[in-house]
BAFI-3210 file (N, C-alpha, C; in Angstrom, 3 decimals, decimal comma, padded with zeros to 6 digits):
// residues 268
n [1|2|3|4|5|6|7|8|9|10|11|12|13|14|15|16|17|18|19|20|21|22|23|24|25|26|27|28|29|30|31|32|33|34|35|36|37|38|39|40|41|42|43|44|45|46|47|48|49|50|51|52|53|54|55|56|57|58|59|60|61|62|63|64|65|66|67|68|69|70|71|72|73|74|75|76|77|78|79|80|81|82|83|84|85|86|87|88|89|90|91|92|93|94|95|96|97|98|99|100|101|102|103|104|105|106|107|108|109|110|111|112|113|114|115|116|117|118|119|120|121|122|123|124|125|126|127|128|129|130|131|132|133|134|135|136|137|138|139|140|141|142|143|144|145|146|147|148|149|150|151|152|153|154|155|156|157|158|159|160|161|162|163|164|165|166|167|168|169|170|171|172|173|174|175|176|177|178|179|180|181|182|183|184|185|186|187|188|189|190|191|192|193|194|195|196|197|198|199|200|201|202|203|204|205|206|207|208|209|210|211|212|213|214|215|216|217|218|219|220|221|222|223|224|225|226|227|228|229|230|231|232|233|234|235|236|237|238|239|240|241|242|243|244|245|246|247|248|249|250|251|252|253|254|255|256|257|258|259|260|261|262|263|264|265|266|267|268]
n.u [169,779|167,568|164,608|161,240|158,890|155,521|152,022|148,756|147,731|148,875|151,637|152,541|151,468|151,493|151,742|153,267|155,776|156,250|156,706|159,147|160,792|160,718|161,660|164,068|165,209|166,010|167,461|169,705|169,124|166,764|163,704|161,165|157,944|155,097|151,487|150,578|148,030|145,833|144,723|142,787|140,805|141,289|141,719|143,206|143,320|144,230|145,597|144,464|143,289|144,218|147,472|150,422|151,756|154,929|156,466|159,519|160,912|163,473|166,464|165,846|162,936|159,712|156,669|153,637|150,997|148,804|147,580|148,091|148,991|149,697|152,135|153,795|154,182|155,449|157,641|159,112|159,649|160,790|161,752|163,047|166,546|169,450|168,788|165,690|163,624|163,995|162,269|158,912|157,177|154,065|152,334|152,427|149,246|146,585|144,580|142,612|143,084|141,234|139,619|136,786|137,475|140,240|139,781|139,217|141,495|143,938|146,203|146,788|146,740|148,891|151,004|150,122|150,812|153,596|154,067|152,874|154,800|157,161|158,587|158,905|156,282|154,902|152,032|151,083|149,538|148,032|145,830|142,814|140,372|138,553|138,283|138,173|139,536|141,195|142,248|145,142|146,975|148,483|151,273|153,541|153,331|153,453|155,575|157,408|157,120|157,003|159,783|161,040|159,093|159,032|161,702|161,782|159,601|160,970|163,168|161,934|160,531|158,007|155,338|155,386|153,174|152,070|150,990|151,647|149,692|149,668|148,443|148,311|147,355|145,034|146,431|148,921|152,458|153,363|151,225|150,833|150,958|151,380|151,771|149,512|149,070|146,736|143,538|141,842|139,082|135,604|133,186|130,269|128,164|126,864|129,114|129,193|127,984|125,722|124,964|122,831|122,635|122,002|122,926|123,621|122,318|120,332|120,758|121,301|123,574|126,071|127,634|129,944|130,816|131,725|130,452|130,953|130,859|131,406|132,265|131,414|133,770|134,718|137,357|140,798|140,712|141,612|140,152|139,251|141,903|143,145|140,860|141,368|143,659|145,941|148,664|148,144|148,921|148,502|148,443|147,753|146,408|145,733|144,219|140,872|139,299|136,686|137,047|135,469|132,905|133,345|134,329|131,564|130,065|131,091|129,981|127,463|127,452|129,464|130,915|129,080|127,226|124,624|121,356|118,971|115,268|113,061|110,540|107,221|104,667|102,531|099,242|099,374]
n.v [-112,184|-114,367|-115,350|-116,599|-117,711|-118,063|-118,850|-118,857|-119,268|-121,530|-123,602|-123,310|-120,729|-117,666|-115,315|-116,075|-116,568|-113,693|-113,041|-114,358|-113,035|-110,512|-111,079|-112,052|-109,637|-108,462|-110,413|-113,309|-115,665|-117,523|-119,100|-121,512|-122,292|-123,725|-124,133|-127,238|-127,108|-124,819|-122,882|-120,984|-118,752|-120,604|-119,408|-119,667|-122,422|-125,644|-128,681|-131,786|-134,190|-135,487|-136,940|-134,673|-134,317|-133,840|-132,407|-132,288|-129,704|-128,413|-127,338|-125,595|-125,381|-126,262|-128,168|-128,323|-130,694|-129,409|-126,448|-122,639|-122,152|-124,649|-125,080|-122,792|-123,603|-126,092|-125,422|-123,799|-125,833|-128,295|-128,066|-125,783|-125,141|-124,515|-122,756|-120,749|-118,407|-115,097|-113,453|-113,618|-113,732|-113,652|-114,450|-113,328|-112,488|-113,084|-110,921|-108,684|-108,467|-107,285|-105,246|-107,028|-109,294|-110,322|-111,896|-114,116|-115,053|-116,866|-115,979|-113,947|-115,427|-117,028|-115,008|-114,464|-116,889|-116,884|-114,744|-115,504|-117,593|-116,178|-114,175|-111,359|-110,593|-110,289|-109,804|-109,853|-108,520|-108,421|-106,348|-106,674|-105,812|-107,382|-110,689|-112,852|-115,678|-115,045|-112,638|-110,808|-110,037|-106,952|-107,767|-106,580|-104,187|-104,767|-106,032|-103,819|-102,021|-103,334|-104,293|-101,817|-100,929|-103,093|-102,950|-100,278|-100,957|-103,015|-101,384|-099,601|-101,079|-103,134|-103,908|-107,106|-108,677|-107,966|-108,172|-107,156|-105,788|-105,712|-104,185|-103,575|-101,390|-101,905|-101,203|-099,953|-099,608|-097,150|-095,428|-095,272|-093,343|-093,183|-094,183|-095,414|-095,702|-097,750|-098,084|-101,263|-101,761|-101,891|-103,456|-102,130|-103,232|-106,855|-109,333|-111,829|-114,891|-117,407|-119,913|-121,896|-125,074|-127,818|-131,005|-133,224|-135,774|-134,882|-134,136|-131,651|-129,024|-126,565|-123,686|-121,261|-117,862|-114,612|-111,108|-108,427|-105,947|-102,287|-100,987|-098,063|-096,874|-094,966|-092,446|-093,246|-095,826|-099,232|-100,129|-097,661|-096,502|-098,331|-098,498|-095,814|-095,931|-096,033|-097,529|-099,863|-100,082|-101,850|-102,456|-105,491|-107,210|-110,355|-110,118|-109,995|-108,924|-106,536|-104,036|-101,900|-102,677|-104,781|-103,159|-102,032|-104,173|-105,021|-103,616|-104,812|-107,594|-108,660|-110,428|-112,869|-115,316|-114,606|-116,080|-118,074|-117,404|-119,400|-121,254|-120,811|-122,662|-125,187|-123,797|-121,857]
n.w [060,716|061,296|059,237|059,451|056,854|056,346|055,138|054,199|051,815|050,860|049,574|046,976|046,353|044,556|046,120|048,206|046,868|046,395|048,982|049,522|047,895|049,141|051,754|050,877|050,342|053,104|054,394|054,154|055,341|055,328|056,036|054,964|055,778|054,952|054,339|052,781|051,231|050,341|052,983|053,462|055,768|057,995|060,422|063,631|063,929|064,818|063,991|065,351|065,284|063,479|061,906|061,390|058,230|056,649|053,904|052,598|050,648|049,788|051,365|053,002|052,899|053,286|053,028|054,717|055,711|056,986|058,978|058,980|061,684|062,564|060,866|061,675|064,408|064,088|062,645|064,569|066,438|065,320|062,372|061,743|061,910|063,888|065,756|066,864|064,760|064,253|063,265|062,241|059,186|057,599|054,863|051,636|051,443|049,149|048,440|050,726|054,374|056,637|058,929|060,679|059,434|060,429|062,398|061,322|059,433|058,379|057,565|059,285|061,797|061,417|061,911|064,604|065,930|065,739|067,545|070,044|070,171|070,799|069,316|067,030|064,802|061,530|059,727|056,186|053,397|050,105|048,888|046,888|044,219|042,652|042,508|040,727|039,245|036,852|037,600|038,308|041,211|042,303|042,879|042,904|044,187|047,099|047,112|046,372|048,506|050,969|052,204|053,177|055,030|056,741|057,818|058,992|061,019|062,573|063,569|065,298|066,821|068,754|071,039|073,045|072,827|070,579|067,176|063,809|061,442|058,025|055,273|051,784|049,347|046,455|043,901|041,500|042,511|041,944|042,386|044,898|047,672|050,293|053,818|056,493|060,000|061,317|063,028|063,888|061,433|061,104|059,226|057,928|056,533|055,974|054,690|054,307|052,419|051,766|049,696|048,382|046,715|044,256|043,805|041,043|041,732|043,290|045,868|048,465|048,807|049,847|049,181|050,593|050,636|049,917|049,094|047,175|048,308|049,102|052,183|054,364|055,774|059,007|059,260|059,954|060,164|059,003|056,930|055,653|055,058|053,260|051,177|049,928|049,001|050,502|052,096|054,885|058,337|061,043|064,394|066,293|068,853|070,797|073,075|073,815|075,383|076,660|077,967|079,058|079,126|081,072|083,487|083,763|084,433|086,787|088,950|089,067|089,003|090,793|093,548|095,499|093,822|091,580|092,539|091,017|091,041|092,807|091,298|091,203|092,868|091,307|090,867|092,602]
ca.u [168,492|166,742|163,200|160,555|157,751|154,338|151,056|147,516|147,360|149,874|153,123|152,569|150,841|152,430|152,154|154,540|156,974|156,498|157,150|160,169|161,734|160,873|162,594|165,638|165,962|166,487|168,246|169,976|168,743|165,179|163,201|159,780|157,146|153,718|150,598|150,604|146,910|145,139|144,072|142,180|139,880|141,376|142,220|144,213|143,062|145,460|145,344|144,740|142,785|145,256|149,022|150,991|153,067|155,651|157,272|160,782|161,084|164,602|167,065|164,967|161,579|158,899|155,321|152,923|149,446|148,036|147,190|149,378|149,289|150,447|153,354|154,662|154,634|156,247|158,871|160,098|159,781|161,283|162,205|164,202|167,770|170,373|167,895|164,564|163,702|164,178|161,115|158,001|156,583|153,112|151,762|151,513|147,844|146,084|143,326|143,003|142,839|140,909|138,556|136,574|138,151|141,423|139,636|139,177|142,565|145,018|147,469|147,102|147,074|150,537|151,657|149,867|151,624|154,954|154,205|152,781|156,207|158,000|159,130|158,111|155,823|154,229|150,927|151,021|148,203|147,979|144,304|142,340|139,062|138,047|138,882|138,313|140,775|141,893|142,754|146,500|147,234|149,385|152,175|154,675|152,989|153,764|157,404|158,070|157,054|157,094|161,069|161,318|158,058|159,580|162,917|161,221|159,010|161,848|164,079|161,173|159,923|156,521|155,152|155,665|151,993|151,281|151,452|151,438|148,799|149,980|147,413|148,700|146,208|145,042|146,957|150,410|153,139|153,591|150,021|150,723|151,939|151,281|151,461|148,855|149,064|145,328|142,962|140,860|137,739|134,296|132,090|128,798|127,244|127,177|129,319|129,284|126,771|125,723|124,290|122,249|122,599|121,551|123,705|122,867|121,909|119,235|121,311|121,516|124,842|125,998|129,021|130,116|131,682|131,608|129,836|131,987|130,082|132,151|131,492|131,762|134,369|135,442|138,615|141,659|140,482|142,169|139,320|139,368|143,253|143,092|139,942|141,820|145,044|147,166|149,135|147,492|149,629|147,580|148,923|146,707|146,615|144,455|143,101|139,762|138,478|136,174|137,278|134,279|131,903|134,224|133,958|130,178|129,454|131,526|129,097|126,216|127,563|130,532|130,610|128,384|126,873|123,279|120,535|117,707|114,195|112,305|109,401|106,068|104,320|101,400|097,933|099,596]
ca.v [-112,203|-115,815|-115,283|-117,503|-117,158|-118,968|-118,404|-119,626|-119,735|-122,623|-123,486|-122,937|-119,582|-116,537|-114,291|-116,700|-116,157|-112,475|-112,842|-114,819|-111,875|-109,470|-111,535|-111,907|-108,171|-108,346|-111,606|-114,570|-116,881|-117,416|-120,442|-121,341|-123,727|-123,305|-125,468|-127,922|-126,911|-123,497|-122,526|-119,383|-118,633|-121,323|-118,494|-120,248|-123,601|-126,494|-130,224|-132,343|-135,321|-136,159|-136,629|-133,716|-134,712|-132,730|-132,702|-131,547|-129,545|-128,067|-127,546|-124,544|-124,966|-127,548|-128,031|-129,225|-130,789|-128,621|-124,875|-122,063|-122,346|-125,761|-124,649|-122,126|-124,458|-127,294|-124,765|-123,633|-127,083|-129,361|-127,855|-124,850|-125,686|-123,424|-121,729|-120,096|-117,461|-113,713|-112,581|-114,218|-112,924|-114,278|-113,900|-112,227|-112,878|-112,737|-110,320|-108,020|-108,970|-105,962|-105,174|-108,214|-110,748|-110,751|-113,153|-115,497|-114,883|-118,026|-115,283|-113,201|-116,367|-117,479|-114,206|-114,445|-118,173|-116,516|-113,713|-116,526|-117,943|-114,895|-113,693|-110,415|-111,186|-109,313|-110,174|-109,029|-108,917|-107,492|-106,244|-106,735|-105,458|-108,394|-112,122|-113,872|-116,620|-114,396|-111,485|-110,876|-108,948|-106,184|-108,387|-105,608|-103,071|-105,306|-106,260|-102,412|-101,229|-104,153|-104,374|-100,888|-100,806|-104,167|-102,560|-099,673|-101,599|-103,642|-100,500|-099,130|-102,150|-103,003|-104,767|-108,363|-109,215|-107,478|-108,404|-105,945|-106,360|-104,940|-104,378|-102,912|-101,245|-102,803|-100,180|-100,160|-098,702|-095,708|-094,629|-095,294|-092,116|-092,818|-095,150|-094,997|-096,285|-097,292|-099,022|-102,158|-101,196|-102,741|-103,228|-101,700|-104,487|-108,047|-109,671|-113,438|-115,048|-118,824|-120,351|-123,318|-125,588|-129,023|-131,844|-134,086|-136,742|-134,246|-133,622|-130,352|-128,575|-125,127|-122,763|-120,081|-116,798|-113,083|-110,441|-107,335|-104,510|-101,594|-100,113|-096,571|-096,726|-093,731|-092,027|-094,026|-097,326|-099,973|-100,163|-096,492|-096,457|-099,091|-097,965|-094,533|-096,138|-095,839|-098,420|-099,765|-100,763|-102,027|-103,168|-105,993|-108,315|-111,193|-109,975|-109,630|-108,257|-105,566|-103,391|-100,832|-103,840|-105,394|-102,085|-101,802|-105,402|-105,231|-103,044|-105,331|-108,928|-109,166|-111,087|-113,830|-115,597|-114,527|-116,980|-118,030|-117,511|-120,654|-121,305|-121,006|-124,062|-125,055|-123,665|-120,565]
ca.w [061,013|060,636|059,116|059,030|056,192|056,108|054,486|054,235|050,562|050,192|049,249|045,356|046,115|044,072|047,094|049,023|045,954|046,322|050,206|049,438|047,339|050,022|052,884|050,547|050,533|054,413|054,986|053,324|056,325|055,046|056,055|054,483|056,256|054,585|054,049|051,424|050,637|050,727|054,052|053,900|056,871|058,944|061,678|064,556|064,064|065,059|063,694|066,506|065,091|062,312|061,947|060,395|057,446|056,303|052,663|052,518|049,288|049,847|052,645|053,978|052,474|053,736|052,814|055,771|055,580|058,108|059,075|059,181|062,957|062,637|060,329|062,957|065,631|063,702|062,339|065,883|067,387|064,655|061,135|061,530|062,635|064,292|066,458|066,455|063,836|064,697|062,764|061,486|058,200|057,111|053,722|051,165|051,103|047,767|049,232|051,941|055,735|057,154|059,880|061,340|058,902|060,753|063,011|060,423|058,592|058,553|057,377|060,681|062,693|061,282|062,616|065,884|066,382|066,040|068,723|070,969|070,823|071,387|068,342|066,379|063,564|060,824|058,705|054,934|052,631|049,139|048,410|045,509|044,117|042,064|043,158|039,722|039,020|035,863|038,187|039,009|042,250|042,208|043,712|042,865|045,283|048,221|047,094|046,373|049,864|052,455|053,075|054,083|056,322|057,878|058,362|059,897|062,191|063,447|063,978|066,378|067,737|069,098|072,268|072,729|072,773|069,479|065,806|062,937|060,152|056,960|053,844|050,648|048,459|045,042|042,806|041,097|043,284|041,863|042,711|046,420|048,169|051,965|054,858|057,708|061,132|061,346|063,867|063,028|061,545|061,198|058,215|058,148|055,966|056,183|053,485|053,841|051,714|051,722|048,534|048,455|045,369|044,412|042,815|040,139|042,609|043,995|047,257|048,656|049,106|050,390|049,079|051,286|050,003|050,177|048,451|046,804|048,728|049,931|053,398|054,441|057,216|059,618|059,031|060,935|060,009|057,952|055,879|055,005|054,330|051,880|050,063|049,755|048,310|051,447|053,003|056,270|059,162|062,191|065,642|066,684|069,771|070,821|074,269|073,298|076,707|076,190|079,285|079,400|079,805|082,532|084,343|084,062|084,979|088,168|090,023|089,389|089,011|091,568|094,810|095,424|092,541|091,937|092,618|090,306|092,256|092,911|090,542|092,092|092,952|090,596|091,564|093,446]
c.u [167,964|165,362|162,596|159,327|156,712|153,343|149,798|147,171|148,042|150,954|153,354|151,979|151,714|152,808|153,131|155,846|157,229|156,980|158,750|161,222|161,634|161,549|164,144|166,460|166,339|167,423|168,443|169,944|167,372|164,734|161,716|158,985|155,665|152,800|150,626|149,413|146,445|144,341|143,320|141,002|140,055|141,653|143,075|143,982|144,140|144,756|145,633|144,211|143,270|146,580|149,403|151,937|153,568|156,412|158,556|161,153|162,579|165,393|166,235|163,518|160,879|157,469|154,595|151,510|148,752|147,861|148,307|149,841|150,279|152,011|154,388|155,231|155,504|157,672|159,987|160,397|160,909|162,042|163,194|165,167|168,576|169,848|166,679|164,494|163,713|162,737|160,181|157,292|155,312|152,408|152,303|150,351|147,200|144,676|143,683|142,521|142,570|139,782|138,183|137,070|139,229|141,134|139,614|140,550|143,500|146,103|147,973|147,365|148,318|151,263|151,568|150,650|152,968|154,994|153,818|154,100|157,228|158,957|158,120|157,574|154,881|153,208|151,146|150,226|148,183|146,146|143,781|140,875|138,102|138,904|138,746|139,598|141,937|142,830|143,976|146,430|148,342|150,645|153,598|154,596|153,618|155,243|158,087|158,247|157,389|158,539|161,279|160,164|158,608|160,760|162,433|160,434|159,983|162,886|163,431|160,635|158,539|156,367|155,101|154,291|151,120|151,650|151,127|150,688|149,159|149,328|147,961|147,520|146,076|145,224|148,302|151,137|153,596|152,606|150,022|151,946|151,822|151,265|150,775|148,837|147,633|144,873|142,107|139,461|136,733|133,413|130,712|127,705|127,773|127,554|129,470|128,015|127,001|124,901|124,012|122,135|122,279|122,411|123,038|122,223|120,565|119,494|121,507|122,737|125,057|127,687|128,986|131,042|131,452|130,936|130,904|131,224|130,900|131,459|131,874|132,298|134,744|136,913|139,294|141,612|141,341|141,343|139,465|140,558|143,468|142,015|140,498|143,239|146,319|147,558|148,767|148,449|148,828|148,081|147,775|147,364|145,545|143,793|142,110|138,880|138,004|135,956|136,155|133,171|132,390|133,732|132,425|129,658|129,922|130,702|127,750|126,305|128,805|130,081|129,902|127,552|125,265|122,392|119,404|116,482|113,538|111,062|108,371|105,366|102,956|099,967|098,079|099,566]
c.v [-113,430|-115,261|-116,450|-117,003|-118,763|-118,245|-118,933|-119,759|-120,965|-122,583|-123,089|-121,290|-118,336|-115,782|-114,914|-116,368|-114,833|-112,157|-113,358|-113,682|-110,623|-109,862|-111,597|-110,541|-107,754|-109,051|-112,701|-115,863|-117,059|-118,892|-120,371|-122,703|-123,144|-124,710|-125,968|-127,833|-125,570|-124,024|-121,479|-119,728|-119,716|-120,697|-119,459|-121,574|-124,533|-128,001|-131,196|-133,992|-136,211|-135,999|-135,259|-134,266|-133,586|-133,278|-131,567|-131,075|-129,227|-127,983|-126,592|-124,571|-126,386|-127,001|-128,952|-129,263|-130,436|-127,074|-123,971|-122,017|-123,382|-125,509|-123,976|-122,829|-125,521|-126,578|-124,478|-124,955|-128,127|-128,906|-126,816|-125,332|-124,479|-122,558|-121,262|-118,979|-116,209|-113,081|-113,725|-113,380|-113,842|-113,798|-114,288|-112,886|-112,400|-112,309|-109,669|-108,600|-107,807|-106,201|-106,606|-109,400|-110,997|-111,697|-114,417|-115,852|-115,863|-116,968|-114,673|-114,306|-116,883|-116,599|-114,091|-115,638|-117,497|-115,483|-114,663|-117,265|-117,221|-114,385|-112,652|-110,997|-110,037|-110,123|-109,474|-109,447|-108,025|-107,555|-106,396|-106,365|-106,364|-109,681|-113,261|-114,671|-115,904|-113,113|-111,503|-109,941|-108,280|-106,544|-107,421|-104,350|-103,583|-105,450|-104,842|-101,770|-101,975|-104,260|-103,019|-100,489|-101,844|-103,705|-101,419|-099,798|-102,028|-102,484|-099,700|-099,949|-102,121|-103,947|-106,107|-109,137|-108,519|-108,131|-107,242|-106,587|-105,308|-104,932|-103,342|-102,738|-101,833|-101,861|-100,428|-099,379|-097,381|-094,793|-094,571|-094,228|-092,112|-094,246|-094,746|-095,842|-096,207|-098,167|-100,141|-101,609|-102,421|-102,450|-102,822|-102,539|-105,967|-108,666|-111,200|-113,928|-116,680|-119,178|-122,006|-123,886|-127,061|-129,911|-132,576|-135,279|-136,413|-134,110|-132,278|-130,173|-127,159|-124,653|-121,613|-119,194|-115,469|-112,260|-109,196|-106,134|-103,628|-101,171|-098,823|-096,294|-095,202|-093,700|-092,779|-095,299|-098,132|-099,951|-098,778|-096,082|-096,922|-098,714|-096,658|-094,683|-095,851|-097,300|-098,773|-100,775|-100,822|-102,918|-104,109|-107,004|-109,102|-111,314|-109,272|-108,848|-106,931|-104,803|-102,455|-101,622|-104,393|-104,163|-101,822|-103,203|-105,379|-104,504|-103,813|-106,991|-109,417|-109,582|-112,258|-114,102|-115,279|-115,979|-117,062|-118,244|-118,708|-120,454|-121,587|-122,256|-124,159|-124,628|-122,298|-119,252]
c.w [060,501|060,301|058,705|058,096|056,299|055,268|054,655|052,810|049,939|049,749|048,003|045,256|045,563|045,321|048,008|048,144|046,363|047,958|050,423|048,942|048,417|051,222|052,256|050,494|052,009|054,993|054,065|054,294|056,378|055,182|055,543|054,979|055,863|054,380|052,914|050,527|050,963|051,963|054,791|054,965|057,733|060,290|062,609|064,847|064,139|064,510|064,748|066,299|064,184|062,419|061,052|059,510|056,676|054,932|052,678|051,026|048,970|051,275|053,735|053,646|052,651|053,516|054,031|055,596|056,690|057,821|059,134|060,586|063,402|061,999|061,162|063,826|065,463|063,371|063,576|066,684|066,708|063,420|061,030|062,367|062,889|065,298|066,160|065,593|064,604|064,367|061,909|060,384|057,618|055,850|052,167|050,714|049,892|048,436|050,492|053,163|056,655|058,143|060,640|060,904|059,478|061,740|062,509|059,580|058,852|058,273|058,856|061,607|062,465|061,910|064,124|066,577|066,818|067,219|070,059|071,199|070,930|070,533|067,539|064,919|062,903|059,639|057,482|054,059|051,299|048,509|047,104|045,340|043,612|042,529|042,133|039,566|037,964|036,591|038,706|040,131|041,993|043,348|043,913|043,856|046,718|048,150|046,892|047,939|051,171|053,059|053,848|055,193|057,368|058,254|059,363|061,148|063,018|064,196|065,480|067,383|068,191|070,231|071,882|072,395|071,597|068,206|064,866|061,654|059,176|055,724|052,931|049,667|046,969|043,942|042,594|042,314|043,191|041,863|044,142|047,041|049,780|052,512|055,731|058,474|061,354|062,852|063,069|063,047|061,653|060,044|058,486|057,567|056,024|054,879|053,010|053,279|051,446|050,840|048,363|046,915|045,519|043,368|041,950|040,601|043,443|045,488|047,344|049,116|049,430|049,604|049,872|050,671|050,402|048,920|048,266|047,181|049,612|051,260|053,339|055,669|057,693|059,231|060,455|060,963|059,010|056,888|054,869|054,208|052,977|050,790|049,354|048,958|049,118|052,050|054,301|057,098|060,614|063,046|066,028|067,941|070,126|072,237|073,862|074,312|076,106|077,538|079,837|079,814|081,202|083,633|084,728|084,716|086,516|089,245|090,017|089,174|089,775|092,522|094,531|094,273|092,793|091,869|091,800|091,167|091,921|092,015|091,436|092,024|092,187|091,438|092,502|092,715]
res [x|x|x|x|x|x|x|x|x|x|x|x|x|x|x|x|x|x|x|x|x|x|x|x|x|x|x|x|x|x|x|x|x|x|x|x|x|x|x|x|x|x|x|x|x|x|x|x|x|x|x|x|x|x|x|x|x|x|x|x|x|x|x|x|x|x|x|x|x|x|x|x|x|x|x|x|x|x|x|x|x|x|x|x|x|x|x|x|x|x|x|x|x|x|x|x|x|x|x|x|x|x|x|x|x|x|x|x|x|x|x|x|x|x|x|x|x|x|x|x|x|x|x|x|x|x|x|x|x|x|x|x|x|x|x|x|x|x|x|x|x|x|x|x|x|x|x|x|x|x|x|x|x|x|x|x|x|x|x|x|x|x|x|x|x|x|x|x|x|x|x|x|x|x|x|x|x|x|x|x|x|x|x|x|x|x|x|x|x|x|x|x|x|x|x|x|x|x|x|x|x|x|x|x|x|x|x|x|x|x|x|x|x|x|x|x|x|x|x|x|x|x|x|x|x|x|x|x|x|x|x|x|x|x|x|x|x|x|x|x|x|x|x|x|x|x|x|x|x|x|x|x|x|x|x|x|x|x|x|x|x|x|x|x|x|x|x|x]
***
């Protein structure tokens, strides 16, 4: 099995080193194509206005000055020799990719690009409670459980238009006792924060970040599982159609396009 690894935290990220150890338990044909610099929040962005520069680190290891989507596309078309990968693994992300954040995630996007190119793909993230620089994620939790979960998923298979999003809870492996197949949740509070500051020359600038406010999610969601110390496995797909609204609109917006009534003439 030829495995392609990517991430959005960059080629030097400790989570990528964890992913390499996970992949080594599954195959000896492992390729790494990851961003030269951190690309968190890049989603499925493509680099279109600048050239993509590639640095070859070793025989099967490359750093790309681009996004996770760029990395996977380049890997398939140019960098991986001897045939396309059989599996794409993206991560292990430093921090969870849950709920609505999956649409922002470069980690999930790397897996989606693999799916688009016709290969099974899995995004893996190690949840964290705090995100200060000195806080070390429980990489050992992802490394302990990921190989078995990946093997099981490959054994049973999944639809070709689906990617698997796996999140490991922020606890040591000995405290994890369950895996739960979940649906994507939605937070009940807005976590994004934009802070205005002023530099020493008197010009305003802004920092974007997130507040660490927990939600109160319902049972069966990815949020609830990780909050309660379970490994969350969520099948995702990129068909964003809301079918109930499609059915409701068909009765009022089908057929000839509606016309705007003419404005009354002045004085009438």
